[in-house]
RODO-2510 file (C-alpha; in nm, 4 decimals, decimal comma):
residues 312
     n   res          X          Y          Z
     1     m     9,3547     4,5741     3,3330
     2     t     9,5895     4,6071     3,6297
     3     s     9,9664     4,5898     3,6148
     4     d     9,9469     4,2496     3,7845
     5     d     9,7881     4,0854     3,4798
     6     s     9,9780     4,2641     3,2036
     7     a    10,3034     4,1840     3,0274
     8     l    10,3475     4,5402     2,9030
     9     r    10,1482     4,8341     3,0322
    10     v    10,2120     5,1800     2,8846
    11     r    10,0342     5,4890     3,0122
    12     g    10,0533     5,8435     2,8779
    13     l    10,3749     5,7856     2,6840
    14     a    10,4946     6,0990     2,5044
    15     r    10,8009     6,1954     2,3062
    16     r    10,8481     6,5269     2,1304
    17     y    11,1022     6,6563     1,8841
    18     g    11,0771     7,0325     1,9092
    19     s    10,7174     7,1308     1,8482
    20     r    10,6229     6,7951     1,6933
    21     a    10,4833     6,5071     1,8966
    22     a    10,6290     6,1807     1,7632
    23     v    10,4354     5,9892     2,0321
    24     d    10,1364     6,1538     2,1951
    25     n     9,9798     6,0258     2,5202
    26     l    10,0086     5,6595     2,4170
    27     d     9,8393     5,3850     2,6208
    28     l     9,9050     5,0172     2,5412
    29     d     9,8033     4,6926     2,7104
    30     v     9,9820     4,3697     2,6182
    31     r     9,8723     4,0598     2,8083
    32     p    10,0851     3,7565     2,8953
    33     g    10,0832     3,5123     2,6033
    34     d     9,9759     3,7736     2,3467
    35     l    10,1183     3,7870     1,9994
    36     y    10,0498     4,1588     1,9759
    37     g    10,0709     4,3502     1,6483
    38     f    10,1709     4,7173     1,6735
    39     l    10,0577     4,8732     1,3463
    40     g    10,0917     5,2098     1,1812
    41     p    10,1840     5,3792     0,8552
    42     n    10,5478     5,4608     0,7914
    43     g    10,6383     5,7508     1,0199
    44     a    10,3474     5,6864     1,2584
    45     g    10,5718     5,6742     1,5663
    46     k    10,6120     5,2977     1,6077
    47     t    10,9897     5,2881     1,6358
    48     t    11,0015     5,5971     1,8590
    49     a    10,7450     5,4367     2,0913
    50     i    10,9441     5,1132     2,1031
    51     r    11,2672     5,2988     2,1784
    52     c    11,0932     5,4794     2,4646
    53     i    10,9459     5,1543     2,5977
    54     l    11,2883     4,9881     2,5938
    55     g    11,4590     5,2877     2,7535
    56     l    11,6789     5,3484     2,4493
    57     i    11,5670     5,7120     2,4323
    58     r    11,4218     5,9435     2,6932
    59     r    11,0462     5,9765     2,7169
    60     d    10,9009     6,3185     2,7901
    61     a    10,6058     6,1813     2,9863
    62     g    10,4331     5,8584     3,0789
    63     s    10,5069     5,5276     3,2474
    64     v    10,6084     5,1789     3,1328
    65     e    10,5554     4,8607     3,3331
    66     i    10,6812     4,5191     3,2223
    67     f    10,5229     4,2332     3,4152
    68     g    10,4424     4,4846     3,6885
    69     d    10,7985     4,6181     3,7161
    70     a    10,8221     4,9951     3,6701
    71     d    11,1994     5,0196     3,7240
    72     s    11,3569     5,1030     3,3872
    73     v    11,6746     4,9081     3,4734
    74     t    11,5473     4,5863     3,6318
    75     q    11,2551     4,5460     3,3903
    76     r    11,4995     4,4982     3,1005
    77     t    11,6131     4,1615     3,2356
    78     g    11,2847     4,0097     3,1211
    79     v    11,2910     4,1627     2,7723
    80     g    11,4563     4,0559     2,4481
    81     a    11,4461     4,3063     2,1641
    82     m    11,5350     4,3700     1,8016
    83     v    11,4905     4,7297     1,6891
    84     e    11,5049     4,8070     1,3171
    85     t    11,7604     4,6196     1,1005
    86     p    11,9882     4,4037     1,3195
    87     r    12,3609     4,4712     1,2852
    88     f    12,6457     4,2284     1,3518
    89     h    13,0200     4,1880     1,3371
    90     e    13,0295     4,0600     0,9804
    91     w    13,3717     3,8920     1,0153
    92     l    13,2560     3,6806     1,3111
    93     s    13,0403     3,3696     1,2969
    94     g    12,6754     3,3742     1,3944
    95     r    12,7550     3,1947     1,7186
    96     a    13,0459     3,4248     1,7999
    97     n    12,8198     3,7261     1,7528
    98     l    12,5789     3,5865     2,0103
    99     e    12,8672     3,5158     2,2483
   100     v    12,9757     3,8793     2,2242
   101     a    12,6193     4,0023     2,2802
   102     a    12,5693     3,7693     2,5782
   103     a    12,8958     3,8816     2,7376
   104     y    12,8057     4,2483     2,6875
   105     a    12,4575     4,1995     2,8351
   106     g    12,5873     3,9844     3,1192
   107     r    12,3361     3,7089     3,0599
   108     g    12,3129     3,3883     2,8599
   109     d    12,5500     3,0896     2,8693
   110     a    12,6751     2,8595     2,5920
   111     a    12,3769     2,6279     2,6227
   112     e    12,1343     2,9197     2,5873
   113     i    12,3155     3,0461     2,2805
   114     d    12,2948     2,7066     2,1129
   115     r    11,9305     2,6753     2,2108
   116     a    11,8490     3,0169     2,0608
   117     l    12,0276     2,9290     1,7351
   118     d    11,8336     2,6040     1,7180
   119     r    11,5007     2,7812     1,7759
   120     v    11,5579     3,0046     1,4727
   121     g    11,6932     2,7258     1,2514
   122     l    12,0552     2,8423     1,2298
   123     t    12,2358     2,5526     1,3997
   124     a    12,3812     2,4269     1,0721
   125     r    12,5191     2,7722     0,9864
   126     k    12,6247     2,8917     1,3325
   127     g    12,9952     2,8557     1,2512
   128     d    12,9756     3,0552     0,9266
   129     k    13,0737     3,4209     0,9101
   130     v    12,7760     3,6531     0,9148
   131     k    12,8962     3,8310     0,5989
   132     g    12,7830     3,5207     0,4100
   133     y    12,4322     3,5215     0,5620
   134     s    12,1282     3,6181     0,3597
   135     l    11,9028     3,8995     0,4837
   136     g    11,6537     3,6443     0,6142
   137     m    11,9268     3,4631     0,8077
   138     k    12,0406     3,7917     0,9606
   139     q    11,6832     3,8648     1,0700
   140     r    11,6619     3,5223     1,2322
   141     l    12,0012     3,5735     1,3969
   142     g    11,8680     3,9018     1,5357
   143     i    11,5734     3,7152     1,6862
   144     a    11,8126     3,4541     1,8276
   145     r    12,0144     3,7332     1,9906
   146     a    11,6921     3,8661     2,1458
   147     l    11,6132     3,5183     2,2820
   148     v    11,9430     3,4792     2,4699
   149     g    11,8822     3,5344     2,8403
   150     q    11,5410     3,3633     2,8398
   151     p    11,3216     3,6758     2,8148
   152     r    10,9523     3,6656     2,8971
   153     l    10,8695     3,9465     2,6540
   154     l    11,0036     3,9695     2,2992
   155     v    10,9880     4,3146     2,1336
   156     l    11,0557     4,3127     1,7585
   157     d    11,0504     4,6169     1,5311
   158     e    10,9644     4,5294     1,1686
   159     p    11,1181     4,1777     1,1823
   160     t    11,0123     4,0951     0,8229
   161     n    11,1341     4,4223     0,6732
   162     g    11,3037     4,3647     0,3369
   163     l    11,2370     3,9911     0,3253
   164     d    11,0985     3,8023     0,0279
   165     p    10,7672     3,6129     0,0714
   166     r    10,9418     3,2926     0,1790
   167     g    11,1507     3,4747     0,4385
   168     m    10,8434     3,6571     0,5695
   169     r    10,6610     3,3265     0,6068
   170     e    10,9544     3,1724     0,7940
   171     v    10,9739     3,4605     1,0426
   172     r    10,5962     3,4643     1,0881
   173     d    10,5857     3,0910     1,1590
   174     l    10,8751     3,1287     1,4024
   175     l    10,6992     3,4023     1,6004
   176     v    10,3777     3,2011     1,6230
   177     e    10,5764     2,9014     1,7482
   178     l    10,7635     3,1103     2,0044
   179     a    10,4355     3,2439     2,1401
   180     r    10,2609     2,9066     2,1497
   181     r    10,5356     2,6562     2,2290
   182     d    10,7724     2,8686     2,4345
   183     n    10,4948     3,0681     2,6053
   184     l    10,6621     3,3971     2,5142
   185     t    10,4723     3,7233     2,4943
   186     v    10,5588     3,8748     2,1558
   187     f    10,5161     4,2439     2,0695
   188     v    10,5832     4,2999     1,7002
   189     s    10,5602     4,6272     1,5091
   190     s    10,4831     4,6254     1,1383
   191     h    10,3181     4,8093     0,8537
   192     l    10,2423     4,4785     0,6737
   193     l     9,8745     4,4205     0,7456
   194     s     9,8531     4,0696     0,6010
   195     e    10,1393     3,9476     0,8223
   196     v     9,9832     4,0884     1,1389
   197     e     9,6370     3,9587     1,0533
   198     a     9,7783     3,6106     0,9913
   199     m     9,9607     3,5740     1,3224
   200     c     9,8445     3,8174     1,5922
   201     n     9,5610     3,7750     1,8411
   202     r     9,5610     4,1390     1,9557
   203     v     9,6532     4,4595     1,7788
   204     g     9,7100     4,8294     1,8401
   205     i     9,7050     5,0866     1,5588
   206     i     9,8971     5,4131     1,5878
   207     d     9,8844     5,7132     1,3551
   208     k    10,0884     6,0316     1,3961
   209     g    10,1845     5,9201     1,7448
   210     v     9,8255     5,8669     1,8629
   211     l     9,6659     5,5287     1,9385
   212     k     9,3627     5,4922     1,7106
   213     a     9,2427     5,1409     1,7974
   214     e     9,3388     4,8546     2,0263
   215     g     9,1850     4,5207     2,1153
   216     r     9,1360     4,1589     2,0184
   217     m     9,1791     4,0996     1,6485
   218     d     8,8428     3,9258     1,6040
   219     e     8,6535     4,1999     1,7894
   220     l     8,8187     4,4807     1,5944
   221     l     8,7538     4,3088     1,2617
   222     a     8,3890     4,2528     1,3513
   223     r     8,3643     4,6241     1,4262
   224     a     8,5358     4,7095     1,0965
   225     s     8,2639     4,5434     0,8897
   226     g     8,0191     4,8169     0,9954
   227     r     7,7320     4,5699     1,0332
   228     r     7,6688     4,2180     1,1516
   229     e     7,6910     3,9562     0,8799
   230     v     7,6854     3,5771     0,8847
   231     e     7,7413     3,3088     0,6250
   232     i     7,4775     3,0348     0,6427
   233     e     7,5382     2,6756     0,5387
   234     v     7,2042     2,5188     0,4384
   235     d     7,0821     2,1879     0,2978
   236     d     6,8474     2,3449     0,0399
   237     r     6,9620     2,6773    -0,1020
   238     a     6,6438     2,7579    -0,2966
   239     n     6,4256     2,6913     0,0086
   240     a     6,6594     2,8996     0,2245
   241     v     6,6424     3,1971    -0,0153
   242     r     6,2601     3,1846    -0,0112
   243     a     6,2573     3,1632     0,3687
   244     l     6,5021     3,4519     0,4114
   245     a     6,2850     3,6763     0,1946
   246     g     6,0126     3,6468     0,4567
   247     i     6,2272     3,7021     0,7671
   248     p     6,2271     4,0668     0,8868
   249     g     6,5704     4,1999     0,9777
   250     a     6,7628     3,9569     0,7552
   251     e     6,8884     4,0522     0,4097
   252     i     7,0832     3,8427     0,1584
   253     v     7,3852     4,0505     0,0564
   254     a     7,6192     3,8091    -0,1245
   255     d     7,7142     3,4523    -0,2018
   256     g     7,9461     3,3147     0,0634
   257     a     8,2221     3,0573     0,0240
   258     d     8,1422     2,6913    -0,0603
   259     g     7,7818     2,7635    -0,1546
   260     r     7,6934     2,9437     0,1670
   261     i     7,4640     3,2472     0,1756
   262     c     7,5825     3,5750     0,3246
   263     v     7,3132     3,7518     0,5272
   264     a     7,3225     4,0943     0,6925
   265     l     7,1435     4,1113     1,0286
   266     e     6,9725     4,4323     1,1327
   267     q     6,6936     4,3524     1,3780
   268     m     6,7899     4,0068     1,5006
   269     d     7,0912     3,8054     1,6121
   270     a     7,2394     3,4888     1,4646
   271     a     7,0521     3,2658     1,7105
   272     g     6,7216     3,4273     1,6115
   273     l     6,8011     3,3785     1,2440
   274     n     6,8788     3,0123     1,3028
   275     r     6,5455     2,9592     1,4821
   276     a     6,3534     3,1362     1,2066
   277     l     6,5121     2,9234     0,9341
   278     v     6,4523     2,5985     1,1216
   279     l     6,0859     2,6940     1,1769
   280     a     6,0629     2,7586     0,8017
   281     g     6,1824     2,4050     0,7321
   282     v     6,5404     2,4933     0,6350
   283     g     6,8191     2,2644     0,7571
   284     v     7,1021     2,4817     0,8880
   285     g     7,4467     2,3229     0,8873
   286     g     7,6240     2,6202     1,0388
   287     l     7,6386     2,9978     1,0819
   288     i     7,9784     3,1613     1,0399
   289     p     8,0235     3,5271     1,1448
   290     r     8,1681     3,7474     0,8702
   291     t     8,4099     4,0190     0,9722
   292     g     8,5767     4,3077     0,8016
   293     s     8,9430     4,2979     0,7076
   294     l     9,2337     4,4480     0,8943
   295     e     9,2938     4,6637     0,5876
   296     e     8,9430     4,8110     0,6175
   297     l     8,9993     4,8884     0,9847
   298     f     9,3460     5,0316     0,9237
   299     l     9,2320     5,2623     0,6445
   300     s     8,9321     5,3796     0,8457
   301     v     9,1379     5,4954     1,1463
   302     t     9,4593     5,6229     0,9841
   303     s     9,5198     5,9289     0,7692
   304     a     9,6389     5,9311     0,4098
   305     e     9,9105     6,1837     0,4888
   306     p    10,2253     6,0109     0,6244
   307     g    10,3948     6,1319     0,9371
   308     v    10,7653     6,1954     0,9765
   309     e    10,9191     5,9752     1,2445
   310     e    11,2494     6,0566     1,4067
   311     r    11,4635     5,7418     1,3811
   312     a    11,7781     5,8610     1,5531
***
């Protein structure tokens, strides 16, 4: 991938604290339109990497390009960010907080502020003091603050941290909508595997500052399963089981969902299996690839021993 077709391109990023590498030679590729999940155990280096990417702390080595711009000052104009727990002036209203932030950043007018509040569902509460907001409302206000200025790239660090299941669902749905409807590129860090698996199309996994895996979610999950498996939907299960017993390179391994049969493929592909079943007189309604889970992939590439990430 060249810098011309990337939203965020990180090469050789490093940050050390004394003798310890918090981020070690990190490469990342985020494409325009991605909802990219940046995963890692607690202390893996996620927040340090994000702070380096945003220019909030000095990096010891490496380069960062945002939509092809390598200038650490001008590239920020296209980025909206929320790093760790968002903080506000509690005695001001939600809208007043965004006005202060917009004035400080030098971007975003009244119409943009109202539009951002509407996008996160806070229009009805925009005049209320933030001290009366729930944690979920504060998280959404933090996202609204990141949206002011019409960024092309949204960088969010643990946006569902501390939320109950309903709040997590609301934030997840919001991020998916921002990526699809508003055509934003969203880079979201998390240690919640189920949330990332439910919403992201691409993912990078970091452990002890080192990138362990990166790519399309479906491709990484297929690799995580360790072997090729498909679920077969057939018109006659008994006939299909008899036919599969005589097909070299195909092995029944489990019952699939809705009466389907799960088959592991060793010496043939799905198309070859379909032909063999049809020739054996089995009506095939569909073949659905089975993949591993994000949890399986995550556990296979990360260590059990947690790192210690510098948060300051």
